[in-house]
mmCIF file of the N, C-alpha and C atoms, coordinates in Angstrom:
data_MODEL
# 
_entry.id   MODEL 
# 
loop_
_atom_site.group_PDB 
_atom_site.id 
_atom_site.type_symbol 
_atom_site.label_atom_id 
_atom_site.label_alt_id 
_atom_site.label_comp_id 
_atom_site.label_asym_id 
_atom_site.label_entity_id 
_atom_site.label_seq_id 
_atom_site.pdbx_PDB_ins_code 
_atom_site.Cartn_x 
_atom_site.Cartn_y 
_atom_site.Cartn_z 
_atom_site.occupancy 
_atom_site.B_iso_or_equiv 
_atom_site.pdbx_formal_charge 
_atom_site.auth_seq_id 
_atom_site.auth_comp_id 
_atom_site.auth_asym_id 
_atom_site.auth_atom_id 
_atom_site.pdbx_PDB_model_num 
ATOM 1   N N  . ILE A 1 1  ? 40.785 0.042  -29.112 1.00 0.00 ? 1  ILE A N  1 
ATOM 2   C CA . ILE A 1 1  ? 41.169 0.469  -30.451 1.00 0.00 ? 1  ILE A CA 1 
ATOM 3   C C  . ILE A 1 1  ? 41.586 -0.750 -31.273 1.00 0.00 ? 1  ILE A C  1 
ATOM 4   N N  . ILE A 1 2  ? 42.361 -1.630 -30.666 1.00 0.00 ? 2  ILE A N  1 
ATOM 5   C CA . ILE A 1 2  ? 42.832 -2.817 -31.385 1.00 0.00 ? 2  ILE A CA 1 
ATOM 6   C C  . ILE A 1 2  ? 41.652 -3.699 -31.776 1.00 0.00 ? 2  ILE A C  1 
ATOM 7   N N  . ASN A 1 3  ? 40.728 -3.904 -30.846 1.00 0.00 ? 3  ASN A N  1 
ATOM 8   C CA . ASN A 1 3  ? 39.546 -4.719 -31.159 1.00 0.00 ? 3  ASN A CA 1 
ATOM 9   C C  . ASN A 1 3  ? 38.725 -4.105 -32.281 1.00 0.00 ? 3  ASN A C  1 
ATOM 10  N N  . ARG A 1 4  ? 38.641 -2.803 -32.312 1.00 0.00 ? 4  ARG A N  1 
ATOM 11  C CA . ARG A 1 4  ? 37.880 -2.145 -33.382 1.00 0.00 ? 4  ARG A CA 1 
ATOM 12  C C  . ARG A 1 4  ? 38.488 -2.419 -34.753 1.00 0.00 ? 4  ARG A C  1 
ATOM 13  N N  . THR A 1 5  ? 39.811 -2.564 -34.816 1.00 0.00 ? 5  THR A N  1 
ATOM 14  C CA . THR A 1 5  ? 40.430 -2.859 -36.114 1.00 0.00 ? 5  THR A CA 1 
ATOM 15  C C  . THR A 1 5  ? 40.050 -4.254 -36.588 1.00 0.00 ? 5  THR A C  1 
ATOM 16  N N  . ARG A 1 6  ? 39.748 -5.138 -35.654 1.00 0.00 ? 6  ARG A N  1 
ATOM 17  C CA . ARG A 1 6  ? 39.380 -6.509 -36.028 1.00 0.00 ? 6  ARG A CA 1 
ATOM 18  C C  . ARG A 1 6  ? 37.902 -6.637 -36.360 1.00 0.00 ? 6  ARG A C  1 
ATOM 19  N N  . LYS A 1 7  ? 37.076 -5.828 -35.730 1.00 0.00 ? 7  LYS A N  1 
ATOM 20  C CA . LYS A 1 7  ? 35.624 -5.951 -35.895 1.00 0.00 ? 7  LYS A CA 1 
ATOM 21  C C  . LYS A 1 7  ? 35.080 -5.161 -37.074 1.00 0.00 ? 7  LYS A C  1 
ATOM 22  N N  . ASN A 1 8  ? 35.800 -4.164 -37.528 1.00 0.00 ? 8  ASN A N  1 
ATOM 23  C CA . ASN A 1 8  ? 35.304 -3.291 -38.589 1.00 0.00 ? 8  ASN A CA 1 
ATOM 24  C C  . ASN A 1 8  ? 35.719 -3.831 -39.955 1.00 0.00 ? 8  ASN A C  1 
ATOM 25  N N  . LYS A 1 9  ? 35.027 -4.853 -40.420 1.00 0.00 ? 9  LYS A N  1 
ATOM 26  C CA . LYS A 1 9  ? 35.355 -5.487 -41.704 1.00 0.00 ? 9  LYS A CA 1 
ATOM 27  C C  . LYS A 1 9  ? 34.998 -4.591 -42.888 1.00 0.00 ? 9  LYS A C  1 
ATOM 28  N N  . ASP A 1 10 ? 34.228 -3.556 -42.626 1.00 0.00 ? 10 ASP A N  1 
ATOM 29  C CA . ASP A 1 10 ? 33.853 -2.633 -43.690 1.00 0.00 ? 10 ASP A CA 1 
ATOM 30  C C  . ASP A 1 10 ? 35.069 -1.842 -44.185 1.00 0.00 ? 10 ASP A C  1 
ATOM 31  N N  . LEU A 1 11 ? 35.966 -1.510 -43.262 1.00 0.00 ? 11 LEU A N  1 
ATOM 32  C CA . LEU A 1 11 ? 37.135 -0.699 -43.612 1.00 0.00 ? 11 LEU A CA 1 
ATOM 33  C C  . LEU A 1 11 ? 38.458 -1.452 -43.519 1.00 0.00 ? 11 LEU A C  1 
ATOM 34  N N  . VAL A 1 12 ? 38.491 -2.497 -42.696 1.00 0.00 ? 12 VAL A N  1 
ATOM 35  C CA . VAL A 1 12 ? 39.745 -3.205 -42.435 1.00 0.00 ? 12 VAL A CA 1 
ATOM 36  C C  . VAL A 1 12 ? 39.596 -4.678 -42.798 1.00 0.00 ? 12 VAL A C  1 
ATOM 37  N N  . GLU A 1 13 ? 40.432 -5.133 -43.712 1.00 0.00 ? 13 GLU A N  1 
ATOM 38  C CA . GLU A 1 13 ? 40.415 -6.545 -44.111 1.00 0.00 ? 13 GLU A CA 1 
ATOM 39  C C  . GLU A 1 13 ? 41.033 -7.417 -43.016 1.00 0.00 ? 13 GLU A C  1 
ATOM 40  N N  . PHE A 1 14 ? 42.214 -7.024 -42.547 1.00 0.00 ? 14 PHE A N  1 
ATOM 41  C CA . PHE A 1 14 ? 42.891 -7.732 -41.465 1.00 0.00 ? 14 PHE A CA 1 
ATOM 42  C C  . PHE A 1 14 ? 43.279 -6.718 -40.403 1.00 0.00 ? 14 PHE A C  1 
ATOM 43  N N  . GLY A 1 15 ? 42.789 -6.935 -39.175 1.00 0.00 ? 15 GLY A N  1 
ATOM 44  C CA . GLY A 1 15 ? 43.048 -6.002 -38.086 1.00 0.00 ? 15 GLY A CA 1 
ATOM 45  C C  . GLY A 1 15 ? 44.383 -6.235 -37.407 1.00 0.00 ? 15 GLY A C  1 
ATOM 46  N N  . ALA A 1 16 ? 44.657 -5.395 -36.437 1.00 0.00 ? 16 ALA A N  1 
ATOM 47  C CA . ALA A 1 16 ? 45.919 -5.449 -35.699 1.00 0.00 ? 16 ALA A CA 1 
ATOM 48  C C  . ALA A 1 16 ? 45.965 -6.676 -34.797 1.00 0.00 ? 16 ALA A C  1 
ATOM 49  N N  . SER A 1 17 ? 47.165 -7.180 -34.593 1.00 0.00 ? 17 SER A N  1 
ATOM 50  C CA . SER A 1 17 ? 47.373 -8.392 -33.800 1.00 0.00 ? 17 SER A CA 1 
ATOM 51  C C  . SER A 1 17 ? 47.529 -8.053 -32.315 1.00 0.00 ? 17 SER A C  1 
ATOM 52  N N  . PRO A 1 18 ? 47.552 -9.083 -31.468 1.00 0.00 ? 18 PRO A N  1 
ATOM 53  C CA . PRO A 1 18 ? 47.821 -8.834 -30.044 1.00 0.00 ? 18 PRO A CA 1 
ATOM 54  C C  . PRO A 1 18 ? 49.178 -8.152 -29.812 1.00 0.00 ? 18 PRO A C  1 
ATOM 55  N N  . ARG A 1 19 ? 50.151 -8.432 -30.667 1.00 0.00 ? 19 ARG A N  1 
ATOM 56  C CA . ARG A 1 19 ? 51.445 -7.751 -30.537 1.00 0.00 ? 19 ARG A CA 1 
ATOM 57  C C  . ARG A 1 19 ? 51.304 -6.250 -30.763 1.00 0.00 ? 19 ARG A C  1 
ATOM 58  N N  . ALA A 1 20 ? 50.354 -5.852 -31.584 1.00 0.00 ? 20 ALA A N  1 
ATOM 59  C CA . ALA A 1 20 ? 50.108 -4.420 -31.784 1.00 0.00 ? 20 ALA A CA 1 
ATOM 60  C C  . ALA A 1 20 ? 49.625 -3.784 -30.484 1.00 0.00 ? 20 ALA A C  1 
ATOM 61  N N  . SER A 1 21 ? 48.824 -4.527 -29.718 1.00 0.00 ? 21 SER A N  1 
ATOM 62  C CA . SER A 1 21 ? 48.364 -4.029 -28.413 1.00 0.00 ? 21 SER A CA 1 
ATOM 63  C C  . SER A 1 21 ? 49.552 -3.751 -27.502 1.00 0.00 ? 21 SER A C  1 
ATOM 64  N N  . LEU A 1 22 ? 50.479 -4.693 -27.475 1.00 0.00 ? 22 LEU A N  1 
ATOM 65  C CA . LEU A 1 22 ? 51.668 -4.518 -26.639 1.00 0.00 ? 22 LEU A CA 1 
ATOM 66  C C  . LEU A 1 22 ? 52.500 -3.327 -27.105 1.00 0.00 ? 22 LEU A C  1 
ATOM 67  N N  . GLY A 1 23 ? 52.656 -3.198 -28.410 1.00 0.00 ? 23 GLY A N  1 
ATOM 68  C CA . GLY A 1 23 ? 53.410 -2.069 -28.946 1.00 0.00 ? 23 GLY A CA 1 
ATOM 69  C C  . GLY A 1 23 ? 52.768 -0.736 -28.609 1.00 0.00 ? 23 GLY A C  1 
ATOM 70  N N  . LEU A 1 24 ? 51.449 -0.687 -28.691 1.00 0.00 ? 24 LEU A N  1 
ATOM 71  C CA . LEU A 1 24 ? 50.728 0.548  -28.382 1.00 0.00 ? 24 LEU A CA 1 
ATOM 72  C C  . LEU A 1 24 ? 50.877 0.902  -26.903 1.00 0.00 ? 24 LEU A C  1 
ATOM 73  N N  . ILE A 1 25 ? 50.767 -0.085 -26.044 1.00 0.00 ? 25 ILE A N  1 
ATOM 74  C CA . ILE A 1 25 ? 50.913 0.163  -24.609 1.00 0.00 ? 25 ILE A CA 1 
ATOM 75  C C  . ILE A 1 25 ? 52.320 0.667  -24.286 1.00 0.00 ? 25 ILE A C  1 
ATOM 76  N N  . LEU A 1 26 ? 53.325 0.000  -24.833 1.00 0.00 ? 26 LEU A N  1 
ATOM 77  C CA . LEU A 1 26 ? 54.707 0.416  -24.560 1.00 0.00 ? 26 LEU A CA 1 
ATOM 78  C C  . LEU A 1 26 ? 55.001 1.813  -25.097 1.00 0.00 ? 26 LEU A C  1 
ATOM 79  N N  . ALA A 1 27 ? 54.510 2.112  -26.280 1.00 0.00 ? 27 ALA A N  1 
ATOM 80  C CA . ALA A 1 27 ? 54.734 3.443  -26.857 1.00 0.00 ? 27 ALA A CA 1 
ATOM 81  C C  . ALA A 1 27 ? 54.033 4.523  -26.033 1.00 0.00 ? 27 ALA A C  1 
ATOM 82  N N  . ALA A 1 28 ? 52.825 4.238  -25.568 1.00 0.00 ? 28 ALA A N  1 
ATOM 83  C CA . ALA A 1 28 ? 52.092 5.206  -24.745 1.00 0.00 ? 28 ALA A CA 1 
ATOM 84  C C  . ALA A 1 28 ? 52.806 5.426  -23.408 1.00 0.00 ? 28 ALA A C  1 
ATOM 85  N N  . LYS A 1 29 ? 53.334 4.348  -22.826 1.00 0.00 ? 29 LYS A N  1 
ATOM 86  C CA . LYS A 1 29 ? 54.098 4.486  -21.580 1.00 0.00 ? 29 LYS A CA 1 
ATOM 87  C C  . LYS A 1 29 ? 55.348 5.325  -21.798 1.00 0.00 ? 29 LYS A C  1 
ATOM 88  N N  . ALA A 1 30 ? 56.035 5.086  -22.900 1.00 0.00 ? 30 ALA A N  1 
ATOM 89  C CA . ALA A 1 30 ? 57.242 5.855  -23.202 1.00 0.00 ? 30 ALA A CA 1 
ATOM 90  C C  . ALA A 1 30 ? 56.912 7.331  -23.388 1.00 0.00 ? 30 ALA A C  1 
ATOM 91  N N  . ARG A 1 31 ? 55.820 7.612  -24.073 1.00 0.00 ? 31 ARG A N  1 
ATOM 92  C CA . ARG A 1 31 ? 55.423 9.012  -24.291 1.00 0.00 ? 31 ARG A CA 1 
ATOM 93  C C  . ARG A 1 31 ? 55.121 9.699  -22.965 1.00 0.00 ? 31 ARG A C  1 
ATOM 94  N N  . ALA A 1 32 ? 54.404 9.001  -22.085 1.00 0.00 ? 32 ALA A N  1 
ATOM 95  C CA . ALA A 1 32 ? 54.096 9.569  -20.772 1.00 0.00 ? 32 ALA A CA 1 
ATOM 96  C C  . ALA A 1 32 ? 55.381 9.834  -19.985 1.00 0.00 ? 32 ALA A C  1 
ATOM 97  N N  . LEU A 1 33 ? 56.304 8.896  -20.029 1.00 0.00 ? 33 LEU A N  1 
ATOM 98  C CA . LEU A 1 33 ? 57.569 9.052  -19.309 1.00 0.00 ? 33 LEU A CA 1 
ATOM 99  C C  . LEU A 1 33 ? 58.378 10.227 -19.853 1.00 0.00 ? 33 LEU A C  1 
ATOM 100 N N  . ILE A 1 34 ? 58.421 10.358 -21.164 1.00 0.00 ? 34 ILE A N  1 
ATOM 101 C CA . ILE A 1 34 ? 59.138 11.483 -21.782 1.00 0.00 ? 34 ILE A CA 1 
ATOM 102 C C  . ILE A 1 34 ? 58.525 12.814 -21.364 1.00 0.00 ? 34 ILE A C  1 
ATOM 103 N N  . ASP A 1 35 ? 57.194 12.821 -21.195 1.00 0.00 ? 35 ASP A N  1 
ATOM 104 C CA . ASP A 1 35 ? 56.504 14.036 -20.758 1.00 0.00 ? 35 ASP A CA 1 
ATOM 105 C C  . ASP A 1 35 ? 56.583 14.242 -19.246 1.00 0.00 ? 35 ASP A C  1 
ATOM 106 N N  . GLY A 1 36 ? 57.283 13.335 -18.545 1.00 0.00 ? 36 GLY A N  1 
ATOM 107 C CA . GLY A 1 36 ? 57.476 13.494 -17.105 1.00 0.00 ? 36 GLY A CA 1 
ATOM 108 C C  . GLY A 1 36 ? 56.327 12.986 -16.260 1.00 0.00 ? 36 GLY A C  1 
ATOM 109 N N  . ARG A 1 37 ? 55.516 12.114 -16.802 1.00 0.00 ? 37 ARG A N  1 
ATOM 110 C CA . ARG A 1 37 ? 54.381 11.564 -16.057 1.00 0.00 ? 37 ARG A CA 1 
ATOM 111 C C  . ARG A 1 37 ? 54.592 10.083 -15.777 1.00 0.00 ? 37 ARG A C  1 
ATOM 112 N N  . LYS A 1 38 ? 53.976 9.607  -14.691 1.00 0.00 ? 38 LYS A N  1 
ATOM 113 C CA . LYS A 1 38 ? 54.090 8.200  -14.319 1.00 0.00 ? 38 LYS A CA 1 
ATOM 114 C C  . LYS A 1 38 ? 52.904 7.373  -14.795 1.00 0.00 ? 38 LYS A C  1 
ATOM 115 N N  . CYS A 1 39 ? 51.883 8.033  -15.292 1.00 0.00 ? 39 CYS A N  1 
ATOM 116 C CA . CYS A 1 39 ? 50.706 7.287  -15.747 1.00 0.00 ? 39 CYS A CA 1 
ATOM 117 C C  . CYS A 1 39 ? 50.367 7.679  -17.191 1.00 0.00 ? 39 CYS A C  1 
ATOM 118 N N  . VAL A 1 40 ? 49.763 6.728  -17.878 1.00 0.00 ? 40 VAL A N  1 
ATOM 119 C CA . VAL A 1 40 ? 49.385 6.915  -19.280 1.00 0.00 ? 40 VAL A CA 1 
ATOM 120 C C  . VAL A 1 40 ? 47.993 7.530  -19.344 1.00 0.00 ? 40 VAL A C  1 
ATOM 121 N N  . THR A 1 41 ? 47.819 8.480  -20.238 1.00 0.00 ? 41 THR A N  1 
ATOM 122 C CA . THR A 1 41 ? 46.504 9.089  -20.438 1.00 0.00 ? 41 THR A CA 1 
ATOM 123 C C  . THR A 1 41 ? 45.907 8.618  -21.764 1.00 0.00 ? 41 THR A C  1 
ATOM 124 N N  . LYS A 1 42 ? 44.647 8.912  -21.928 1.00 0.00 ? 42 LYS A N  1 
ATOM 125 C CA . LYS A 1 42 ? 43.957 8.592  -23.182 1.00 0.00 ? 42 LYS A CA 1 
ATOM 126 C C  . LYS A 1 42 ? 44.656 9.281  -24.353 1.00 0.00 ? 42 LYS A C  1 
ATOM 127 N N  . GLU A 1 43 ? 45.121 10.488 -24.128 1.00 0.00 ? 43 GLU A N  1 
ATOM 128 C CA . GLU A 1 43 ? 45.805 11.244 -25.178 1.00 0.00 ? 43 GLU A CA 1 
ATOM 129 C C  . GLU A 1 43 ? 47.099 10.564 -25.609 1.00 0.00 ? 43 GLU A C  1 
ATOM 130 N N  . ASP A 1 44 ? 47.800 9.948  -24.665 1.00 0.00 ? 44 ASP A N  1 
ATOM 131 C CA . ASP A 1 44 ? 49.026 9.213  -25.011 1.00 0.00 ? 44 ASP A CA 1 
ATOM 132 C C  . ASP A 1 44 ? 48.703 8.073  -25.969 1.00 0.00 ? 44 ASP A C  1 
ATOM 133 N N  . ILE A 1 45 ? 47.664 7.340  -25.650 1.00 0.00 ? 45 ILE A N  1 
ATOM 134 C CA . ILE A 1 45 ? 47.276 6.199  -26.482 1.00 0.00 ? 45 ILE A CA 1 
ATOM 135 C C  . ILE A 1 45 ? 46.834 6.673  -27.863 1.00 0.00 ? 45 ILE A C  1 
ATOM 136 N N  . GLU A 1 46 ? 46.007 7.701  -27.902 1.00 0.00 ? 46 GLU A N  1 
ATOM 137 C CA . GLU A 1 46 ? 45.528 8.212  -29.188 1.00 0.00 ? 46 GLU A CA 1 
ATOM 138 C C  . GLU A 1 46 ? 46.677 8.768  -30.030 1.00 0.00 ? 46 GLU A C  1 
ATOM 139 N N  . GLU A 1 47 ? 47.619 9.435  -29.385 1.00 0.00 ? 47 GLU A N  1 
ATOM 140 C CA . GLU A 1 47 ? 48.756 10.017 -30.107 1.00 0.00 ? 47 GLU A CA 1 
ATOM 141 C C  . GLU A 1 47 ? 49.658 8.934  -30.709 1.00 0.00 ? 47 GLU A C  1 
ATOM 142 N N  . MET A 1 48 ? 49.809 7.831  -30.015 1.00 0.00 ? 48 MET A N  1 
ATOM 143 C CA . MET A 1 48 ? 50.699 6.771  -30.475 1.00 0.00 ? 48 MET A CA 1 
ATOM 144 C C  . MET A 1 48 ? 50.003 5.759  -31.383 1.00 0.00 ? 48 MET A C  1 
ATOM 145 N N  . ALA A 1 49 ? 48.698 5.820  -31.482 1.00 0.00 ? 49 ALA A N  1 
ATOM 146 C CA . ALA A 1 49 ? 47.958 4.844  -32.292 1.00 0.00 ? 49 ALA A CA 1 
ATOM 147 C C  . ALA A 1 49 ? 48.365 4.900  -33.765 1.00 0.00 ? 49 ALA A C  1 
ATOM 148 N N  . LEU A 1 50 ? 48.512 6.077  -34.315 1.00 0.00 ? 50 LEU A N  1 
ATOM 149 C CA . LEU A 1 50 ? 48.852 6.182  -35.741 1.00 0.00 ? 50 LEU A CA 1 
ATOM 150 C C  . LEU A 1 50 ? 50.206 5.557  -36.075 1.00 0.00 ? 50 LEU A C  1 
ATOM 151 N N  . PRO A 1 51 ? 51.287 5.965  -35.411 1.00 0.00 ? 51 PRO A N  1 
ATOM 152 C CA . PRO A 1 51 ? 52.574 5.365  -35.789 1.00 0.00 ? 51 PRO A CA 1 
ATOM 153 C C  . PRO A 1 51 ? 52.677 3.871  -35.482 1.00 0.00 ? 51 PRO A C  1 
ATOM 154 N N  . ILE A 1 52 ? 51.958 3.397  -34.494 1.00 0.00 ? 52 ILE A N  1 
ATOM 155 C CA . ILE A 1 52 ? 52.037 1.981  -34.133 1.00 0.00 ? 52 ILE A CA 1 
ATOM 156 C C  . ILE A 1 52 ? 51.155 1.123  -35.033 1.00 0.00 ? 52 ILE A C  1 
ATOM 157 N N  . LEU A 1 53 ? 49.975 1.606  -35.387 1.00 0.00 ? 53 LEU A N  1 
ATOM 158 C CA . LEU A 1 53 ? 49.001 0.763  -36.092 1.00 0.00 ? 53 LEU A CA 1 
ATOM 159 C C  . LEU A 1 53 ? 48.990 0.914  -37.609 1.00 0.00 ? 53 LEU A C  1 
ATOM 160 N N  . ARG A 1 54 ? 49.514 2.003  -38.138 1.00 0.00 ? 54 ARG A N  1 
ATOM 161 C CA . ARG A 1 54 ? 49.346 2.268  -39.575 1.00 0.00 ? 54 ARG A CA 1 
ATOM 162 C C  . ARG A 1 54 ? 49.901 1.155  -40.453 1.00 0.00 ? 54 ARG A C  1 
ATOM 163 N N  . HIS A 1 55 ? 50.940 0.490  -40.031 1.00 0.00 ? 55 HIS A N  1 
ATOM 164 C CA . HIS A 1 55 ? 51.505 -0.582 -40.853 1.00 0.00 ? 55 HIS A CA 1 
ATOM 165 C C  . HIS A 1 55 ? 51.043 -1.971 -40.397 1.00 0.00 ? 55 HIS A C  1 
ATOM 166 N N  . ARG A 1 56 ? 50.135 -2.008 -39.418 1.00 0.00 ? 56 ARG A N  1 
ATOM 167 C CA . ARG A 1 56 ? 49.696 -3.298 -38.884 1.00 0.00 ? 56 ARG A CA 1 
ATOM 168 C C  . ARG A 1 56 ? 48.264 -3.647 -39.254 1.00 0.00 ? 56 ARG A C  1 
ATOM 169 N N  . ILE A 1 57 ? 47.642 -2.828 -40.065 1.00 0.00 ? 57 ILE A N  1 
ATOM 170 C CA . ILE A 1 57 ? 46.303 -3.163 -40.553 1.00 0.00 ? 57 ILE A CA 1 
ATOM 171 C C  . ILE A 1 57 ? 46.342 -3.214 -42.080 1.00 0.00 ? 57 ILE A C  1 
ATOM 172 N N  . ILE A 1 58 ? 45.471 -4.030 -42.616 1.00 0.00 ? 58 ILE A N  1 
ATOM 173 C CA . ILE A 1 58 ? 45.324 -4.109 -44.069 1.00 0.00 ? 58 ILE A CA 1 
ATOM 174 C C  . ILE A 1 58 ? 43.926 -3.613 -44.396 1.00 0.00 ? 58 ILE A C  1 
ATOM 175 N N  . LEU A 1 59 ? 43.869 -2.571 -45.197 1.00 0.00 ? 59 LEU A N  1 
ATOM 176 C CA . LEU A 1 59 ? 42.589 -1.954 -45.527 1.00 0.00 ? 59 LEU A CA 1 
ATOM 177 C C  . LEU A 1 59 ? 41.767 -2.843 -46.442 1.00 0.00 ? 59 LEU A C  1 
ATOM 178 N N  . SER A 1 60 ? 40.454 -2.693 -46.336 1.00 0.00 ? 60 SER A N  1 
ATOM 179 C CA . SER A 1 60 ? 39.550 -3.425 -47.220 1.00 0.00 ? 60 SER A CA 1 
ATOM 180 C C  . SER A 1 60 ? 39.550 -2.774 -48.604 1.00 0.00 ? 60 SER A C  1 
ATOM 181 N N  . PHE A 1 61 ? 39.030 -3.501 -49.556 1.00 0.00 ? 61 PHE A N  1 
ATOM 182 C CA . PHE A 1 61 ? 38.920 -2.963 -50.911 1.00 0.00 ? 61 PHE A CA 1 
ATOM 183 C C  . PHE A 1 61 ? 38.061 -1.704 -50.905 1.00 0.00 ? 61 PHE A C  1 
ATOM 184 N N  . LYS A 1 62 ? 36.991 -1.729 -50.118 1.00 0.00 ? 62 LYS A N  1 
ATOM 185 C CA . LYS A 1 62 ? 36.092 -0.572 -50.054 1.00 0.00 ? 62 LYS A CA 1 
ATOM 186 C C  . LYS A 1 62 ? 36.835 0.672  -49.556 1.00 0.00 ? 62 LYS A C  1 
ATOM 187 N N  . ALA A 1 63 ? 37.629 0.521  -48.513 1.00 0.00 ? 63 ALA A N  1 
ATOM 188 C CA . ALA A 1 63 ? 38.376 1.661  -47.972 1.00 0.00 ? 63 ALA A CA 1 
ATOM 189 C C  . ALA A 1 63 ? 39.376 2.187  -48.995 1.00 0.00 ? 63 ALA A C  1 
ATOM 190 N N  . GLU A 1 64 ? 40.050 1.274  -49.683 1.00 0.00 ? 64 GLU A N  1 
ATOM 191 C CA . GLU A 1 64 ? 41.011 1.696  -50.705 1.00 0.00 ? 64 GLU A CA 1 
ATOM 192 C C  . GLU A 1 64 ? 40.312 2.376  -51.871 1.00 0.00 ? 64 GLU A C  1 
ATOM 193 N N  . ARG A 1 65 ? 39.165 1.841  -52.264 1.00 0.00 ? 65 ARG A N  1 
ATOM 194 C CA . ARG A 1 65 ? 38.403 2.428  -53.363 1.00 0.00 ? 65 ARG A CA 1 
ATOM 195 C C  . ARG A 1 65 ? 37.957 3.849  -53.022 1.00 0.00 ? 65 ARG A C  1 
ATOM 196 N N  . GLU A 1 66 ? 37.629 4.073  -51.747 1.00 0.00 ? 66 GLU A N  1 
ATOM 197 C CA . GLU A 1 66 ? 37.205 5.400  -51.303 1.00 0.00 ? 66 GLU A CA 1 
ATOM 198 C C  . GLU A 1 66 ? 38.390 6.343  -51.088 1.00 0.00 ? 66 GLU A C  1 
ATOM 199 N N  . GLY A 1 67 ? 39.599 5.840  -51.308 1.00 0.00 ? 67 GLY A N  1 
ATOM 200 C CA . GLY A 1 67 ? 40.787 6.679  -51.184 1.00 0.00 ? 67 GLY A CA 1 
ATOM 201 C C  . GLY A 1 67 ? 41.239 6.921  -49.755 1.00 0.00 ? 67 GLY A C  1 
ATOM 202 N N  . LYS A 1 68 ? 40.805 6.075  -48.837 1.00 0.00 ? 68 LYS A N  1 
ATOM 203 C CA . LYS A 1 68 ? 41.182 6.253  -47.435 1.00 0.00 ? 68 LYS A CA 1 
ATOM 204 C C  . LYS A 1 68 ? 42.555 5.648  -47.181 1.00 0.00 ? 68 LYS A C  1 
ATOM 205 N N  . SER A 1 69 ? 43.306 6.318  -46.345 1.00 0.00 ? 69 SER A N  1 
ATOM 206 C CA . SER A 1 69 ? 44.610 5.797  -45.934 1.00 0.00 ? 69 SER A CA 1 
ATOM 207 C C  . SER A 1 69 ? 44.443 5.064  -44.606 1.00 0.00 ? 69 SER A C  1 
ATOM 208 N N  . ALA A 1 70 ? 45.480 4.359  -44.200 1.00 0.00 ? 70 ALA A N  1 
ATOM 209 C CA . ALA A 1 70 ? 45.444 3.679  -42.902 1.00 0.00 ? 70 ALA A CA 1 
ATOM 210 C C  . ALA A 1 70 ? 45.246 4.704  -41.784 1.00 0.00 ? 70 ALA A C  1 
ATOM 211 N N  . ASP A 1 71 ? 45.868 5.870  -41.906 1.00 0.00 ? 71 ASP A N  1 
ATOM 212 C CA . ASP A 1 71 ? 45.695 6.915  -40.895 1.00 0.00 ? 71 ASP A CA 1 
ATOM 213 C C  . ASP A 1 71 ? 44.244 7.371  -40.807 1.00 0.00 ? 71 ASP A C  1 
ATOM 214 N N  . ASP A 1 72 ? 43.592 7.537  -41.956 1.00 0.00 ? 72 ASP A N  1 
ATOM 215 C CA . ASP A 1 72 ? 42.182 7.942  -41.966 1.00 0.00 ? 72 ASP A CA 1 
ATOM 216 C C  . ASP A 1 72 ? 41.325 6.928  -41.222 1.00 0.00 ? 72 ASP A C  1 
ATOM 217 N N  . VAL A 1 73 ? 41.561 5.654  -41.498 1.00 0.00 ? 73 VAL A N  1 
ATOM 218 C CA . VAL A 1 73 ? 40.766 4.591  -40.880 1.00 0.00 ? 73 VAL A CA 1 
ATOM 219 C C  . VAL A 1 73 ? 41.023 4.540  -39.378 1.00 0.00 ? 73 VAL A C  1 
ATOM 220 N N  . ILE A 1 74 ? 42.270 4.643  -38.968 1.00 0.00 ? 74 ILE A N  1 
ATOM 221 C CA . ILE A 1 74 ? 42.593 4.604  -37.537 1.00 0.00 ? 74 ILE A CA 1 
ATOM 222 C C  . ILE A 1 74 ? 41.948 5.781  -36.816 1.00 0.00 ? 74 ILE A C  1 
ATOM 223 N N  . LYS A 1 75 ? 41.984 6.960  -37.417 1.00 0.00 ? 75 LYS A N  1 
ATOM 224 C CA . LYS A 1 75 ? 41.334 8.128  -36.805 1.00 0.00 ? 75 LYS A CA 1 
ATOM 225 C C  . LYS A 1 75 ? 39.839 7.902  -36.639 1.00 0.00 ? 75 LYS A C  1 
ATOM 226 N N  . GLU A 1 76 ? 39.205 7.268  -37.624 1.00 0.00 ? 76 GLU A N  1 
ATOM 227 C CA . GLU A 1 76 ? 37.778 6.952  -37.510 1.00 0.00 ? 76 GLU A CA 1 
ATOM 228 C C  . GLU A 1 76 ? 37.528 5.973  -36.372 1.00 0.00 ? 76 GLU A C  1 
ATOM 229 N N  . LEU A 1 77 ? 38.399 4.996  -36.218 1.00 0.00 ? 77 LEU A N  1 
ATOM 230 C CA . LEU A 1 77 ? 38.226 3.989  -35.173 1.00 0.00 ? 77 LEU A CA 1 
ATOM 231 C C  . LEU A 1 77 ? 38.458 4.561  -33.779 1.00 0.00 ? 77 LEU A C  1 
ATOM 232 N N  . ILE A 1 78 ? 39.282 5.583  -33.672 1.00 0.00 ? 78 ILE A N  1 
ATOM 233 C CA . ILE A 1 78 ? 39.555 6.203  -32.373 1.00 0.00 ? 78 ILE A CA 1 
ATOM 234 C C  . ILE A 1 78 ? 38.351 7.002  -31.882 1.00 0.00 ? 78 ILE A C  1 
ATOM 235 N N  . LYS A 1 79 ? 37.605 7.586  -32.778 1.00 0.00 ? 79 LYS A N  1 
ATOM 236 C CA . LYS A 1 79 ? 36.454 8.426  -32.395 1.00 0.00 ? 79 LYS A CA 1 
ATOM 237 C C  . LYS A 1 79 ? 35.445 7.666  -31.575 1.00 0.00 ? 79 LYS A C  1 
# 
């Protein structure tokens, strides 16, 4: 997911940093632990992607012109 934010120049001007990767991993681990699990699932990562990444990407002019929010772009990248 993090790499996709860097490679998709059509929607993202500046992608998420390596620190965003660490934040996403830690948040997904915390979510799994809160749910009583010892392992992280794909759903944990997808669920935590929005709150972790929304402020760590800068949208391209094209994405802003189309009225897309950071959440919209992240959801597209997760698919």
